N, C-alpha and C positions, 0 to 999 in steps of 0.2 A: 282042742283042735276043732277048727271050723269045718263044717261039712259043705258040700256043694250047694245044698239047699240054703244054708245060711248066707253063703256068698251071693247066691242069686237074689235073695231078699235084700241084702245090703245094696246090691247094684240098683235094684228097683227103687229103694228109698233115696239113694243119691240122685237118681234121675228125676224123681219127683221134686226133691229140693231144688235142683238146678232149674227144673221147669218153672217152679214158682218164682225163683229169683229172676229168671228171664222175663216172665210176665210182668213182674214188678218194674223192671227197667224199661220195657217197651210201653207201658201204660202212661200217657201224658197226664201231667198234673193240671188241675183246673186253675186257670188264671183269670181273675176278675178284671174286666175292662174298666179303666178310670175315666170318669166323666166329671165335668164341672157344671154346676147349676147356680142360678140366681133367682131371687124373688122379685117379681115385677112390681115396681112402685113408680109414683109420679115424681118428676124432677123438672128442672129448668135447663134449657140448652140454648146456645148461640147458633143460629142457622145462617151460614154464609150463602146469600143469594148472589147469583152471577148474571151479569147483563152485558151483552155486546155493546161496545162503545167506540166512538170515533173522536180523536183528539183534534182540537182546533185552537189556534192562538186567540187570546182574548181580544186582540186588536188586529186581526188579519185585514190588510188593506190591499186592494188590487191597484197597481200603478198603471195608469193609461195617460197618454199625452192629451193636452187640451188644445194643441195647435198641430197643424200638419207641417211636415218638413223632413229633411234627411237627418238621420241619427249620426252625429259626428263623434260622440264619445260615450263609452260605457265606463262608469267610475267605480263599479263594485263587481264582485264575483258571487257566484251562487254559494249559499251557505254562510256568507259573511254577516257578522253582527254589525249593525249600523245604529247610529244615534239619530234622534229626531232632528231634522233640518240638514242632515248630511246629503251632499250631492250624489245623485244616483245616475242620471242620464243627462246628456246635453244634446239639444237639437240645433241644427244650423239656424242661427239667429239673424242672418244678413237681411232677409226680407222683413223681419220684425223691426230691425233697427232702421231700415229705410222707411217703413210705415211710421215709425215714431218721429223721424226727422221731418217727414212730410206733414204730419199732424202738428208738430211744433211750428213749422213755417206757416201753416194755415192759421194757427193761433196768433202768431205775430201779426199777420195781415188783418185778422179780425180785430185785434186790439188797436191797430192803427186806424181802421175804419171807425171804430168806436170813438177814438180821440177826435177824429175829424168831425164826426156827427155831434159830439159834445161841444166842439168849438162853434159849429154852425148854430147849434141850439142856443148857446150863450149869446152869440151875435144877434140872433133873431129876437131873443128876449130883450136885449138892450134896445133894439130898434122899436119893439112894441112898447116898452116902457117910455121911450122918448115920444112916440106918437101919441100915447095916451096923455102924457103931460101937456102936449101941444093941443090935443083935442079938448082937454079940460079948459084950456085958455081960449078955445074956439079959434085956434090958428089953423088947424088942419081939419079936413072933412071927416065925416064918419066912414066914408069909403076907404080912406087912407088907413084909418085905425083898424078897420075890419081886415083889410088886406095884410097888414103887418101881423095881426093876430093869427091869421091862417098860416102865414109863413112860419110863425113860431110853433104852432101846433104840428106842422109837418116836420119841423126840425126835431121836436120831441119824439115823434113817431120814429124818425130815423135813428135817434139814440136808442130807443127801445129795441128796434130791430137789430142794431149793431150789438147791443148787449146780449141779445139772444144768440147771435152768431158767435160771440166770444165764448159763451157758455157751451155751445155745441163743439167749438174747437177745443175747449178745455177737456170736455168729455172724450173727444177723439184722442187727445194726448194720453189721457188716463188709460183708455182701452189699449192704446199702442204700447204703453209701458207694461200693462198687465200681460199682454200677448208676448212681449219680450221676456218677461219673467217666466212665462210658461215654457220657454225654451230650455230652462234649467229645471229639471225635476228633482225634488228633494224628498227625503223620507218623512212622511207625515207622523210616523210613530217610531219609537225605538224597537228594534226587533231583528229578525233574521231574513236575509234575502232568499227567496225561493228560486224556482227555475227561471232563467232569463230567456224569454221567448224570441228575442231579436238579436241581430248582430250589427256592428258598426257599418254604416253605409245604407242600411235599410230605410225605405221611405215609410214613415209612420204617420198615423192620423189618430183622431180621438177614438176610433174604433179598434185601435191596436192595443192589445194587452202586452205590456212590457215585462212585468214580473209581479210577485206578491211579496209584500213585507209582512212577515208574521210577528206580531207583537207577542213574543213568547216568554215574557217575564212571568206571566200567569197563563196557564193553559186551561182550556175548558173541555171536559169530556161529556159528549152528548150521548144519552142512552134512553131507552124506553122501559118503563116498569109495567109488567103485565097487570091486568085488572085483578087477577087473583091475589097478587101481593098487595094491591091497593086495598082490597077488601079486608086483608089481614091486618091493616092498620097503618100503612104508609101514609095515606091521606085521609084516614077516617076522622070525621068530625073537625077537619081543619077549615077554618074560615079565613077569608082574605085578610081580615084585620089582625089575625094572630099567626099568619103563615110564617113570618120571619122568626117568631119565637119558636114555632114548631120545627123549622129547619135547623135552628141552632141546637136543638136537642137530638137531632139525628146523629147516628154514629159516624165516625170517620170512615172513608171509603178507600179502597186500595185499587190501584191500576196495575194489571198484569198484561205485559206485552205478548204478542203472538208466539214468541219463542219461549214463553214461560217465565221470563224474567219479571220479577216484581219491582215496580218503581219504588225508589227509596223514600219518597215523601208521600204522606197521606193527604187525601183531598177531603173537601167538604161539599155536601150538596148545597148548591147556592141558588137553584131555581127549580120550581116544581109547578108545572102548568095546572090550571084548575079544571081542565076539560079532558075527558077520556075520549080518545079517537075511536069513533064508532066502527071504523073499518078494521082497525088492528086490536081494539080493546086494550089499549095501553095509554100510559101517561108519560109525556116527555119530561125528562129530567136533565139537569146540568150540574156537573160537579167541577169545582175549581181546584186546580193543583198548582202549587208553587213550582217554578222551574229555574232555580238559581244557577244550576250548572248547564242549562240548555240541553238537557238530555232528551226532552220531549220535543217532537216536531209536529207541526200542523199536518193533519191528514193521516197519521198513523192510527191503526186500529188495535183493539185489545179487549180486555174484559174488566169490567168494574165489579168488585166484590164488596157487598154491603151486608153486614151482619145484623140480624134482628133476634131478639130474645123470645123464645117460646116458653111459656110457663105452664106448669101442671100438665105435662104430657108424659106418656109412657115411652121411655127410651130403653132400647135393648141393644146389645152388641150385634154387629153384623154376622159374627160367626154362629149366632143362634138361629139364623134363618137358612132354611134349605130350599133351594130353588128346584121346582119340579114343573117343567114346561112353563105354563103361564101362571102357576100358583106359587105362593110363598108359604112355606110350612114352618111351624115351630113345634118342637116336642115338649109337651107339658107333662110334668111328673104328677102322677096320680097318688092318692094316699098309700097305695100298696107298693110304692117306689117304682112302678113300671111307667114307661113313656107312651104317650099317645099323641099322634100328629094332629095339629090344629091349624086350620087355614086362617091366615091373618092378612090384613091390609096394612101396608107399610108406606112410609114416605122417607126418601133419602134426606139425611141431614147435611150432606155435602162435605162432611169432615173425614170421610173414608173409614170411620170406625163404628158409627151407630146408625140405627133406624128408629123412626118414630112409629109406634103401632097405633093405628086409628081404629081398628076393630079386630076381634078374634081373641083377645086376652082381657083379663080383669086384674085389677090391683090385688096383689097377694098371691097370684099364680106363680108356681115355681117352674122354670123352664131350663132345658139343657142348653149350655153354651158351647164350651169346648167339647168336641166329639159328637156334635149334633149330626154331622154327615154320616156317622157310623151307626146311628141308632136305628133299630127296626121296631115296628109296631109291637107293643107289649113287652119289650125288653126291659129287664130290671136295670136301673141306672144308679140307684142309691144302695150302698153297701155299708156294713159296719166299718168303723175305722180300722180294726184289726181282725182279720179272718181267724176263726176258731178251727183248729185241726181236730178231726174226729178219727 
């Protein structure tokens, strides 16, 4: 039979056991944070350099009239694809036709005068030859001979003058025909019609711009390469004699439009000037793109992307870098498995994944990648693969 004292002690023991169990439930278990690390090493990487560019047709031609007159017909529309020699505009040609007819009439008159002068010269020569024969026989005097000679010389001079007049008249006819042909404006190259600046009925002159024909079979993207890129090897050691060979070795370039759309055809750098602009510190470049579908238009702007290989550089993932105000920090793992912050200098690779480290780290350093934003100075970041419960 249990006494009250035994019951009391039993209750105390139960309370103690319950208390221990309660403490065991409330005490949190220690959970080790998971980090990922890498060892820094040298590697090679393709760096996409980006340059602002403006597209231009390889044969953009401004169409302006060479004669003045009223525009009577517009034969094309804006954005129309035209072939070389196709009629674009027609200017009133009535004045030019009248000038041509007048020049042709003057030419006929000059030719008639030349024929008359040649006939007189022939007659004067016969007269002179006859008098010379008579003079040799001492039938006519020297005065008669000299007089006939002077008449013959005057006739020859008249022929020369009439011949010059004919040539002038012929030149006037040629000019009139050219001016008449100027009344019909044709496409000097195959391409696309730009904005038409005039309307039918407008009075135009050689100072009037009618439109632009963009020869868009091949398009040219003009852009400037900064001097820092030049020093990195774009034009390093390139002489004029081997520039074409150097350009042929450059990588293909990509054109990205302002809306982010990447043009479907790759381009090639086709021109590289040999002089750095002192004002901008840049080098002018031209890349040529095929345009078989006519998707590129003269005047559009975008971005040229050109990739260059960087060799033997320290490349680390972007998630290893912690931004702190104007500093870039990387957590290096010390031999005791704790992390310490290191100030580094980095360059963006442009691929959205990596940075190039130019200072602050050495080859063989182990750094924290995944979880770097959660590391505190001196925190242990490396643990055994399997925790041992004690």
